[in-house]
C-alpha positions as CSV (number, residue, x, y, z in Angstrom):
1,X,0.8,-25.2,38.3
2,X,-2.2,-23.7,36.4
3,X,-5.2,-25.7,35.3
4,X,-6.4,-25.4,31.7
5,X,-10.2,-25.3,32.4
6,X,-11.1,-24.9,28.7
7,X,-9.1,-28.0,27.8
8,X,-10.9,-29.9,30.5
9,X,-14.3,-28.9,29.1
10,X,-13.2,-29.9,25.6
11,X,-12.0,-33.3,26.8
12,X,-15.2,-33.8,28.6
13,X,-17.2,-33.0,25.4
14,X,-15.0,-35.3,23.4
15,X,-15.5,-38.2,25.9
16,X,-19.3,-37.7,25.6
17,X,-19.1,-37.7,21.8
18,X,-17.1,-40.9,22.0
19,X,-19.7,-42.5,24.2
20,X,-22.4,-41.6,21.7
21,X,-20.4,-42.9,18.8
22,X,-19.8,-46.2,20.6
23,X,-23.5,-46.6,21.3
24,X,-24.5,-45.8,17.7
25,X,-21.8,-48.2,16.4
26,X,-23.3,-51.0,18.4
27,X,-26.8,-50.4,16.9
28,X,-28.1,-51.8,13.6
29,X,-26.3,-49.9,10.8
30,X,-28.3,-48.1,8.2
31,X,-28.5,-44.7,6.5
32,X,-29.6,-43.0,9.7
33,X,-26.7,-44.3,11.8
34,X,-24.2,-43.4,9.1
35,X,-25.6,-39.9,9.0
36,X,-25.4,-39.6,12.8
37,X,-21.8,-40.8,12.9
38,X,-20.9,-38.1,10.3
39,X,-22.5,-35.5,12.5
40,X,-20.4,-36.6,15.4
41,X,-17.3,-36.3,13.3
42,X,-18.2,-32.7,12.5
43,X,-18.8,-32.0,16.1
44,X,-15.5,-33.5,17.1
45,X,-13.7,-31.5,14.5
46,X,-15.3,-28.3,15.8
47,X,-14.5,-29.0,19.4
48,X,-10.9,-29.8,18.4
49,X,-10.7,-26.5,16.6
50,X,-9.1,-23.2,17.5
51,X,-7.9,-22.9,21.1
52,X,-7.1,-19.2,21.1
53,X,-8.0,-16.2,19.0
54,X,-11.0,-14.2,17.7
55,X,-14.4,-15.9,17.9
56,X,-17.3,-14.2,16.2
57,X,-20.6,-15.1,14.4
58,X,-19.5,-15.3,10.7
59,X,-22.0,-13.7,8.3
60,X,-22.5,-14.1,4.6
61,X,-22.8,-11.0,2.4
62,X,-25.0,-10.5,-0.6
63,X,-21.8,-10.2,-2.7
64,X,-20.9,-13.7,-1.6
65,X,-24.0,-15.0,-3.2
66,X,-23.4,-13.0,-6.3
67,X,-19.9,-14.4,-6.6
68,X,-21.1,-17.9,-6.1
69,X,-23.2,-17.7,-9.3
70,X,-21.4,-15.1,-11.3
71,X,-17.8,-14.2,-12.4
72,X,-16.6,-10.6,-11.9
73,X,-15.1,-9.0,-15.0
74,X,-13.8,-5.5,-15.7
75,X,-15.2,-3.1,-18.3
76,X,-13.5,0.2,-19.1
77,X,-15.3,3.6,-19.1
78,X,-13.3,4.9,-22.0
79,X,-14.7,8.4,-21.8
80,X,-13.1,8.8,-18.4
81,X,-9.6,7.9,-19.5
82,X,-7.0,10.5,-18.3
83,X,-3.9,10.6,-20.4
84,X,-1.3,12.8,-18.9
85,X,1.9,10.8,-19.3
86,X,3.7,9.1,-16.3
87,X,2.6,5.8,-14.9
88,X,-0.8,4.3,-15.6
89,X,-3.0,4.1,-12.6
90,X,-6.4,2.4,-12.1
91,X,-9.7,3.2,-10.4
92,X,-12.1,0.3,-10.1
93,X,-15.8,1.0,-9.4
94,X,-17.6,-1.9,-7.7
95,X,-17.8,-4.0,-4.6
96,X,-14.3,-4.3,-3.4
97,X,-14.5,-8.0,-2.7
98,X,-15.2,-8.6,-6.4
99,X,-12.3,-6.2,-7.2
100,X,-10.0,-8.1,-5.0
101,X,-11.0,-11.4,-6.6
102,X,-9.9,-9.9,-9.9
103,X,-6.7,-8.4,-8.5
104,X,-5.8,-11.8,-7.2
105,X,-5.6,-12.9,-10.9
106,X,-3.4,-10.0,-11.9
107,X,-1.4,-9.0,-8.8
108,X,-0.9,-12.0,-6.6
109,X,2.4,-11.4,-4.7
110,X,3.0,-8.1,-6.5
111,X,1.6,-5.3,-4.3
112,X,4.3,-3.5,-2.2
113,X,1.9,-1.5,0.0
114,X,-1.8,-1.7,0.9
115,X,-3.2,1.3,2.6
116,X,-6.9,1.0,3.7
117,X,-9.3,3.2,5.6
118,X,-12.3,0.9,6.1
119,X,-15.6,1.9,7.8
120,X,-15.0,2.4,11.5
121,X,-18.3,0.8,12.6
122,X,-19.2,3.7,14.9
123,X,-22.8,2.6,15.3
124,X,-23.9,5.8,13.6
125,X,-25.3,4.1,10.5
126,X,-22.2,5.0,8.6
127,X,-21.6,1.8,6.6
128,X,-23.7,-0.7,4.7
129,X,-23.6,-4.5,5.1
130,X,-25.6,-6.7,2.8
131,X,-27.4,-3.6,1.4
132,X,-28.5,-2.4,4.9
133,X,-27.0,0.2,7.2
134,X,-25.5,-1.2,10.4
135,X,-26.4,0.8,13.4
136,X,-25.5,0.7,17.1
137,X,-28.4,-1.4,18.0
138,X,-27.5,-4.3,15.8
139,X,-26.5,-7.2,18.1
140,X,-24.2,-8.5,15.4
141,X,-22.6,-5.3,14.4
142,X,-19.1,-6.4,15.4
143,X,-19.5,-9.8,13.8
144,X,-20.7,-8.3,10.5
145,X,-17.8,-5.9,10.5
146,X,-15.3,-8.7,11.2
147,X,-16.9,-11.0,8.6
148,X,-16.6,-8.2,6.0
149,X,-13.0,-7.4,6.9
150,X,-11.8,-11.0,7.1
151,X,-12.8,-12.0,3.6
152,X,-11.0,-9.0,2.2
153,X,-7.9,-9.1,4.4
154,X,-7.3,-12.8,3.4
155,X,-7.0,-11.8,-0.2
156,X,-5.0,-8.7,0.7
157,X,-2.4,-10.9,2.3
158,X,-2.0,-13.0,-0.8
159,X,-1.6,-9.8,-2.9
160,X,1.4,-8.5,-0.9
161,X,5.0,-9.2,-2.0
162,X,7.2,-11.1,0.5
163,X,8.3,-7.7,1.9
164,X,4.9,-6.0,1.4
165,X,3.2,-4.0,4.1
166,X,-0.4,-3.5,5.1
167,X,-1.5,-0.3,6.8
168,X,-5.1,-0.2,8.2
169,X,-6.6,3.0,9.7
170,X,-9.1,2.5,12.5
171,X,-10.6,4.1,15.6
172,X,-11.5,2.9,19.0
173,X,-14.7,1.1,18.0
174,X,-12.9,-1.8,16.3
175,X,-9.3,-1.3,17.2
176,X,-9.1,-4.3,19.6
177,X,-11.0,-6.7,17.3
178,X,-8.9,-5.6,14.3
179,X,-5.7,-6.4,16.1
180,X,-6.9,-10.0,16.8
181,X,-8.2,-10.3,13.2
182,X,-4.9,-9.2,11.7
183,X,-3.1,-11.8,13.9
184,X,-5.5,-14.5,12.7
185,X,-5.2,-13.6,9.0
186,X,-1.4,-12.8,8.8
187,X,-0.1,-15.1,11.5
188,X,3.2,-15.3,13.3
189,X,5.4,-14.3,10.4
190,X,4.3,-10.7,10.7
191,X,4.7,-8.0,13.4
192,X,2.0,-5.6,14.3
193,X,2.6,-2.0,15.3
194,X,-0.2,0.3,16.4
195,X,0.4,4.0,15.6
196,X,-1.6,6.8,17.3
197,X,-2.4,9.7,15.0
198,X,-3.8,13.0,16.3
199,X,-6.3,13.7,13.5
200,X,-8.6,16.1,15.3
201,X,-6.8,18.3,17.8
202,X,-10.0,20.0,18.8
203,X,-11.5,16.7,19.8
204,X,-14.8,14.9,19.2
205,X,-16.8,14.8,22.4
206,X,-17.7,11.4,23.7
207,X,-19.6,10.5,26.8
208,X,-16.5,10.9,29.0
209,X,-13.6,11.9,26.9
210,X,-13.0,14.1,23.9
211,X,-11.4,12.0,21.2
212,X,-8.5,13.6,19.3
213,X,-6.9,10.5,17.8
214,X,-7.3,7.5,15.7
215,X,-5.0,4.6,14.9
216,X,-3.1,2.9,12.1
217,X,-2.0,-0.7,12.3
218,X,1.2,-1.4,10.4
219,X,1.5,-5.1,9.4
220,X,5.1,-5.8,8.6
221,X,7.0,-9.0,7.6
222,X,8.8,-10.1,10.7
223,X,12.6,-9.6,10.8
224,X,12.7,-7.1,8.0
225,X,13.8,-3.5,8.4
226,X,11.2,-1.8,6.2
227,X,10.1,1.4,7.9
228,X,12.5,4.1,6.9
229,X,13.3,7.6,8.3
230,X,10.7,10.3,8.4
231,X,11.1,13.8,7.2
232,X,11.2,16.3,10.0
233,X,9.2,19.6,9.9
234,X,11.2,22.8,10.1
235,X,10.6,23.2,13.8
236,X,11.8,19.7,14.5
237,X,15.2,19.8,12.8
238,X,17.9,19.4,15.3
239,X,21.6,20.1,15.0
240,X,24.7,18.0,15.8
241,X,28.4,18.8,15.3
242,X,29.8,17.9,11.9
243,X,33.1,17.3,13.7
244,X,33.5,13.7,15.1
245,X,33.9,13.1,18.8
246,X,34.5,9.9,20.8
247,X,36.1,6.7,19.5
248,X,37.5,6.6,16.0
249,X,37.2,10.4,15.7
250,X,40.8,11.2,15.1
251,X,42.3,12.5,11.8
252,X,44.2,9.2,11.4
253,X,40.9,7.3,11.5
254,X,39.9,8.8,8.1
255,X,42.5,11.0,6.4
256,X,40.1,12.0,3.6
257,X,37.8,13.6,6.2
258,X,40.4,16.3,7.3
259,X,39.9,19.4,5.1
260,X,38.9,23.0,5.6
261,X,35.4,24.4,5.3
262,X,35.5,28.0,4.1
263,X,33.4,30.5,6.0
264,X,32.8,34.2,5.4
265,X,30.3,36.4,7.1
266,X,29.1,33.4,9.1
267,X,28.2,31.5,5.9
268,X,29.8,28.6,4.2
269,X,31.1,29.6,0.8
270,X,33.2,26.6,-0.2
271,X,35.4,23.6,0.7
272,X,39.1,23.2,0.6
273,X,41.1,20.2,-0.6
274,X,41.9,17.3,1.8
275,X,45.0,18.3,3.7
276,X,48.3,16.6,3.0
277,X,49.4,14.2,5.8
278,X,52.3,16.4,6.7
279,X,50.2,19.6,7.1
280,X,49.1,20.2,10.7
281,X,47.2,23.4,11.3
282,X,46.8,24.3,15.0
283,X,43.7,26.3,14.6
284,X,41.3,27.8,12.1
285,X,43.1,30.0,9.5
286,X,42.2,33.5,8.2
287,X,42.7,33.6,4.4
288,X,43.7,36.6,2.3
289,X,40.1,37.6,1.4
290,X,39.1,37.6,5.0
291,X,37.3,34.3,4.9
292,X,38.1,31.6,7.5
293,X,39.3,28.0,6.9
294,X,37.6,26.0,9.6
295,X,39.3,22.7,10.4
296,X,38.0,19.8,12.5
297,X,40.3,20.7,15.4
298,X,39.0,20.6,19.0
299,X,39.6,23.2,21.7
300,X,42.7,21.3,22.9
301,X,44.3,21.5,19.4
302,X,43.7,17.8,18.7
303,X,43.1,16.9,15.1
304,X,39.7,15.3,14.7
305,X,37.8,14.6,11.5
306,X,34.6,15.6,9.9
307,X,31.8,13.0,9.9
308,X,31.8,12.8,6.1
309,X,34.2,13.1,3.2
310,X,34.3,16.3,1.2
311,X,32.1,15.1,-1.7
312,X,29.4,13.9,0.7
313,X,29.4,17.2,2.6
314,X,29.1,19.2,-0.6
315,X,25.9,17.2,-1.3
316,X,24.3,18.2,2.0
317,X,25.6,21.8,2.1
318,X,22.1,23.2,2.5
319,X,21.8,21.4,5.8
320,X,25.1,22.8,7.2
321,X,25.2,25.9,9.5
322,X,28.0,27.9,11.0
323,X,27.9,28.0,14.8
324,X,30.0,30.3,16.9
325,X,30.6,29.8,20.6
326,X,32.7,32.3,22.5
327,X,34.1,33.5,19.2
328,X,35.1,30.0,18.1
329,X,33.8,28.7,14.8
330,X,32.4,25.2,14.2
331,X,30.1,23.6,11.7
332,X,26.9,21.8,12.6
333,X,24.7,19.5,10.6
334,X,20.9,19.9,10.7
335,X,19.3,16.5,10.7
336,X,16.2,16.5,8.5
337,X,15.2,12.9,9.0
338,X,14.2,11.2,12.2
339,X,12.9,7.9,13.6
340,X,9.2,7.2,13.3
341,X,7.5,7.2,16.7
342,X,4.3,5.5,17.8
343,X,2.4,8.8,18.3
344,X,2.1,11.2,15.3
345,X,0.9,14.7,16.1
346,X,1.9,17.0,13.3
347,X,-0.7,19.8,12.8
348,X,-1.0,18.8,9.1
349,X,-2.7,15.5,10.2
350,X,-5.8,17.6,11.0
351,X,-8.6,15.9,9.0
352,X,-10.6,19.1,8.9
353,X,-8.0,21.5,7.5
354,X,-6.0,19.1,5.4
355,X,-8.8,16.7,4.6
356,X,-12.3,18.2,4.4
357,X,-11.3,21.7,3.5
358,X,-8.7,20.4,1.0
359,X,-11.3,18.2,-0.7
360,X,-13.8,21.1,-0.8
361,X,-11.2,23.3,-2.5
362,X,-11.0,20.7,-5.3
363,X,-14.7,19.8,-5.4
364,X,-16.8,22.6,-3.9
365,X,-19.6,21.4,-1.6
366,X,-18.3,17.8,-1.8
367,X,-20.7,15.5,0.1
368,X,-17.9,13.2,1.3
369,X,-17.9,13.6,5.1
370,X,-14.7,12.3,6.6
371,X,-11.7,12.4,4.2
372,X,-8.3,11.7,5.7
373,X,-5.7,14.5,5.9
374,X,-3.6,14.3,2.7
375,X,-0.5,14.5,5.0
376,X,-1.7,11.7,7.3
377,X,-1.8,9.3,4.3
378,X,1.3,10.8,2.7
379,X,3.4,10.1,5.7
380,X,2.0,6.5,6.1
381,X,3.0,5.8,2.5
382,X,6.3,7.6,2.8
383,X,7.4,5.5,5.7
384,X,7.2,2.4,3.5
385,X,7.9,3.3,-0.1
386,X,10.1,6.4,0.1
387,X,13.0,4.3,-1.2
388,X,10.8,2.2,-3.5
389,X,10.3,4.5,-6.6
390,X,8.5,1.8,-8.6
391,X,6.2,0.6,-5.8
392,X,2.6,-0.5,-6.5
393,X,0.2,0.9,-3.9
394,X,-3.3,-0.5,-3.4
395,X,-6.3,1.0,-1.6
396,X,-9.5,-1.1,-1.7
397,X,-11.4,1.3,0.5
398,X,-10.5,4.3,-1.6
399,X,-13.2,6.7,-0.5
400,X,-12.4,10.2,-1.7
401,X,-9.1,9.1,-3.3
402,X,-6.6,10.5,-0.8
403,X,-4.2,7.6,-1.3
404,X,-4.0,8.3,-5.1
405,X,-3.5,12.0,-4.4
406,X,-0.6,11.1,-1.9
407,X,1.1,8.7,-4.4
408,X,1.1,11.4,-7.1
409,X,2.4,14.0,-4.7
410,X,5.3,11.7,-3.6
411,X,6.2,10.9,-7.2
412,X,6.3,14.6,-8.1
413,X,8.6,15.3,-5.2
414,X,11.2,12.6,-5.8
415,X,10.7,11.7,-9.4
416,X,9.3,8.3,-8.6
417,X,7.2,6.0,-10.8
418,X,4.9,4.5,-8.2
419,X,1.5,3.3,-9.4
420,X,-1.8,3.2,-7.5
421,X,-4.8,1.1,-7.8
422,X,-8.0,2.4,-6.1
423,X,-11.2,0.4,-5.5
424,X,-14.5,1.7,-4.2
425,X,-18.2,1.2,-4.6
426,X,-20.3,3.9,-6.2
427,X,-22.7,4.5,-3.3
428,X,-24.2,8.0,-3.8
429,X,-22.0,8.2,-7.0
430,X,-18.9,8.5,-4.8
431,X,-16.6,6.7,-7.3
432,X,-17.6,8.8,-10.3
433,X,-18.3,12.2,-8.6
434,X,-15.7,12.2,-5.8
435,X,-12.9,9.7,-6.2
436,X,-12.4,10.1,-10.0
437,X,-13.1,13.8,-10.0
438,X,-10.6,14.4,-7.3
439,X,-7.8,12.6,-9.1
440,X,-8.7,14.3,-12.4
441,X,-8.7,17.8,-10.8
442,X,-5.4,17.2,-8.8
443,X,-3.7,16.1,-12.1
444,X,-5.0,19.2,-13.8
445,X,-4.2,21.6,-11.0
446,X,-0.7,20.3,-10.1
447,X,0.3,19.2,-13.6
448,X,1.2,15.8,-12.3
449,X,2.6,13.3,-14.9
450,X,0.0,10.7,-14.2
451,X,-2.6,8.8,-16.2
452,X,-5.8,7.0,-15.0
453,X,-8.0,4.2,-16.3
454,X,-11.5,3.9,-15.0
455,X,-13.0,0.3,-14.8
456,X,-16.4,-0.9,-13.6
457,X,-17.0,-4.4,-12.2
458,X,-19.6,-6.3,-14.2
459,X,-20.8,-9.9,-13.7
460,X,-21.2,-12.9,-16.1
461,X,-23.6,-15.6,-15.0
462,X,-22.0,-19.1,-14.8
463,X,-24.6,-21.0,-12.7
464,X,-25.6,-24.2,-14.5
465,X,-23.4,-23.3,-17.5
466,X,-20.4,-25.1,-18.8
467,X,-17.2,-23.1,-19.2
468,X,-17.3,-23.3,-23.0
469,X,-20.8,-21.7,-22.9
470,X,-19.4,-18.4,-21.4
471,X,-15.7,-18.5,-22.4
472,X,-16.3,-16.1,-25.3
473,X,-17.9,-13.6,-22.9
474,X,-14.8,-13.7,-20.7
475,X,-12.6,-13.2,-23.7
476,X,-14.2,-9.7,-24.2
477,X,-12.8,-8.6,-20.9
478,X,-9.2,-10.0,-21.0
479,X,-7.9,-6.7,-22.4
480,X,-8.7,-4.9,-19.2
481,X,-6.9,-7.6,-17.1
482,X,-3.8,-7.4,-19.3
483,X,-3.8,-3.6,-18.9
484,X,-4.3,-3.8,-15.2
485,X,-1.5,-6.3,-14.6
486,X,1.1,-4.6,-16.8
487,X,0.1,-1.0,-16.1
488,X,-0.4,-0.2,-19.8
489,X,-3.0,1.2,-22.2
490,X,-4.0,-0.3,-25.5
491,X,-6.5,2.4,-26.6
492,X,-5.0,4.7,-29.2
493,X,-1.5,3.3,-28.4
494,X,0.3,2.4,-31.7
495,X,3.3,1.0,-29.9
496,X,1.5,-2.0,-28.3
497,X,-1.2,-4.3,-29.5
498,X,-3.3,-7.3,-28.4
499,X,-4.6,-10.3,-30.2
500,X,-6.7,-13.0,-28.5
501,X,-7.8,-15.4,-31.2
502,X,-6.2,-17.0,-34.3
503,X,-8.4,-14.9,-36.5
504,X,-7.2,-11.7,-34.9
505,X,-3.6,-12.8,-35.3
506,X,-4.2,-13.5,-39.0
507,X,-5.8,-10.0,-39.4
508,X,-2.9,-8.3,-37.6
509,X,-0.3,-10.0,-39.8
510,X,-2.3,-9.3,-42.9
511,X,-2.2,-5.6,-42.1
512,X,1.2,-5.5,-40.6
513,X,2.2,-2.4,-42.6
514,X,-0.4,-0.5,-40.7
515,X,1.4,-1.3,-37.5
516,X,4.8,0.3,-38.3
517,X,5.2,1.8,-34.8
518,X,4.2,-1.4,-32.9
519,X,7.0,-2.6,-30.6
520,X,5.2,-5.2,-28.5
521,X,2.2,-7.4,-28.9
522,X,0.3,-9.4,-26.2
523,X,-1.0,-12.7,-27.5
524,X,-3.6,-15.1,-26.0
525,X,-2.0,-18.2,-24.5
526,X,-3.9,-20.5,-26.8
527,X,-3.2,-18.6,-30.0
528,X,-0.9,-20.6,-32.3
529,X,1.7,-19.0,-34.5
530,X,2.8,-20.7,-37.8
531,X,6.3,-20.3,-39.0
532,X,5.5,-17.5,-41.4
533,X,3.7,-15.4,-38.7
534,X,6.6,-15.9,-36.3
535,X,9.0,-14.7,-38.9
536,X,6.9,-11.6,-39.6
537,X,7.1,-10.5,-35.9
538,X,10.9,-11.3,-35.8
539,X,11.6,-9.3,-39.0
540,X,9.5,-6.3,-37.7
541,X,11.3,-6.6,-34.3
542,X,8.0,-6.8,-32.4
543,X,8.4,-8.5,-29.1
544,X,5.7,-11.1,-28.2
545,X,4.3,-11.4,-24.7
546,X,2.1,-14.4,-24.1
547,X,-0.9,-13.6,-22.0
548,X,-0.9,-16.0,-18.9
549,X,-3.5,-18.7,-18.8
550,X,-4.2,-18.1,-15.0
551,X,-6.9,-15.5,-15.4
552,X,-9.7,-18.1,-15.7
553,X,-7.8,-21.4,-15.9
554,X,-9.5,-22.9,-12.8
555,X,-12.8,-22.8,-14.7
556,X,-11.7,-24.8,-17.8
557,X,-12.3,-28.1,-16.1
């Protein structure tokens, strides 16, 4: 029987704390003894804390201090609006912790997929914490990275739907700590799969090994089958007989699956009708025009069946091929989808050719150093949202904007209406000059039906101010939150409108004839309609959406 040494140590400390408490309790009671007893309670609580998991020195960021005294709000850069039809997407410039705080107001429980590529903490001064670069000599580099990630992942978890998935790219520097952190933040109701992705086949030379891969952690709700099939590349397609074998493969098991496939010059040219029950061909038949009617009959003359009914096979005709073995015709089906494996090594995951070079082709001499391969991100997204055409995808470490690029590409290929939300800071003007510019140029080059709004995070001071003293300032930024939550655009859009005060409502109704195209209006939750105003909207068939009061309700006191 094993001995829990850690428990013995905790019990020993608790006994000592109890002895001290007993001693203090027997002394004359005053403010000092009361304070000491409260200290002991805090120590006891700490000792009784976590028994297993990730332990690190938690650090506080400058943004934490900012958020303690200020409220983040969004302001639109209207000159950067891209209007090209399709779904409305959003790019938010600012500290991503502040952006996440705002998204928690608009998208709690609404995000289908979060894909992030955070700084890898390589020790090469490649990321900033609290306005300072973290290098390899920083004794708390791992703790600072974990502190930064934990605060953001906790909000990310609350943003996901009940079937939502988080994908986090990482390399060997923080892979182990990330796994423990994910377990702490998401808990036992999720499963964690680590995928190895060969992103640099040439290798990056380390002290002992040449590194060719990185990792991606998939955090998936436990018990749900969410990851779909992956598309196979041309050299991966494998073939299997269209004719059924084994159990339940006879003609009588599915009569509608016994019909001829018409072949001429080793190509499929058509499909015959389902054979009547009393028709029993013994072999393939040569027709008058020289074509061949191929039936699902095996070499012993036993009537089998095709795997699919005629209408289904017609739909996948391009994946069928005629195979001839020793002069005997048969039909084979090329499988174009396969199971995702835990090692991904497609040449298109090369971060140089399909990341850096691709980005440079869009933005010449782009200063962004390590963009992901577009196909790396595309396949990560595809594995989750291929069958979710209306998914909302969030990336709060957006970098060069690869995630937005991949979402638009996927939509263009399958006609989907997925939306993306990208968040990044503007260090070295990355948000404006790289992220935004990439999305803009991709839309122009590919003609994607996609629109984009550009928001900046601003801050309103609230320290030592009552809510009513800054409520009017918050009201000036409600429009952006409504747009973000609903994926809409008010600017220059005659079909929708927004009113946030009683005065604005009166003005809108007064000039109702100027809003003949309006179909929907968003109204502040505390704006009151009188009977006449309500009748106006009803008569004009303008639907009314009440703006929720949860944006800043917690501040109203």
